[in-house]
C-alpha positions as CSV (number, residue, x, y, z in Angstrom):
1,X,59.3,-31.3,86.5
2,X,62.3,-29.1,86.9
3,X,63.0,-30.4,90.4
4,X,63.7,-33.8,88.9
5,X,66.2,-32.2,86.7
6,X,68.1,-30.9,89.7
7,X,67.7,-34.1,91.6
8,X,68.7,-36.5,88.8
9,X,71.2,-34.5,86.7
10,X,74.2,-32.1,87.2
11,X,71.9,-29.1,86.5
12,X,72.3,-26.4,89.2
13,X,69.9,-23.8,90.6
14,X,72.1,-21.1,89.1
15,X,71.5,-22.6,85.6
16,X,67.8,-22.8,86.2
17,X,67.7,-19.2,87.3
18,X,69.6,-18.2,84.1
19,X,67.2,-20.0,81.9
20,X,63.8,-19.6,83.7
21,X,64.3,-16.7,86.1
22,X,64.5,-16.3,89.9
23,X,60.9,-17.1,90.6
24,X,60.9,-20.4,88.9
25,X,64.3,-21.3,90.3
26,X,62.9,-20.5,93.8
27,X,59.9,-22.8,93.4
28,X,62.2,-25.5,92.1
29,X,64.4,-25.1,95.2
30,X,61.4,-25.5,97.5
31,X,60.3,-28.7,95.7
32,X,63.7,-30.4,95.3
33,X,64.6,-33.2,97.6
34,X,68.1,-33.7,99.0
35,X,69.0,-37.0,97.3
36,X,71.9,-37.5,99.8
37,X,69.2,-38.4,102.4
38,X,67.5,-41.7,102.8
39,X,64.1,-42.0,101.1
40,X,62.2,-42.1,104.3
41,X,63.9,-39.0,105.6
42,X,63.2,-37.2,102.3
43,X,59.5,-38.0,102.6
44,X,59.4,-36.9,106.2
45,X,61.0,-33.6,105.3
46,X,58.5,-33.1,102.4
47,X,55.6,-33.4,104.9
48,X,57.4,-31.1,107.4
49,X,58.2,-28.5,104.8
50,X,54.7,-28.6,103.2
51,X,53.4,-26.4,106.0
52,X,56.0,-23.7,105.4
53,X,55.9,-23.8,101.6
54,X,54.9,-20.8,99.6
55,X,51.5,-20.7,97.9
56,X,53.3,-21.1,94.5
57,X,55.1,-24.3,95.7
58,X,51.9,-25.7,97.0
59,X,50.1,-25.0,93.7
60,X,52.9,-26.7,91.7
61,X,52.9,-29.7,94.0
62,X,49.1,-30.0,93.8
63,X,49.1,-29.7,90.0
64,X,51.8,-32.3,89.7
65,X,49.9,-34.8,91.8
66,X,46.7,-34.0,89.8
67,X,48.5,-34.6,86.5
68,X,50.1,-37.8,87.8
69,X,46.7,-39.1,88.9
70,X,45.2,-38.2,85.4
71,X,48.0,-40.1,83.7
72,X,47.5,-43.1,85.9
73,X,43.7,-43.1,85.1
74,X,44.5,-42.8,81.4
75,X,46.9,-45.7,81.6
76,X,44.4,-47.9,83.4
77,X,41.7,-47.1,80.8
78,X,44.1,-48.1,78.0
79,X,45.0,-51.4,79.6
80,X,41.4,-52.3,80.5
81,X,42.1,-52.1,84.3
82,X,40.1,-48.9,84.8
83,X,36.9,-50.6,85.8
84,X,38.6,-52.5,88.5
85,X,40.5,-49.5,89.8
86,X,37.4,-47.3,89.7
87,X,35.7,-49.7,92.1
88,X,38.5,-49.7,94.6
């Protein structure tokens, strides 16, 4: 996800806007954590901001979680742990 790019590299929102446009850069801005804060505070703010997020940001967050869940299920199947996890 592009928010990871901003969080984990020197990429700026201006650069994202230049490459992907204002709408995408705006969504990324909504979904990007402030890495200068402690992890617990970042998670608290994610929950707090979720209520105020745009529909687009909520859709991106939902799709990201869905994709992550699918990837996790696939990995469990490949390692043979799927049947155990499916019963949890």
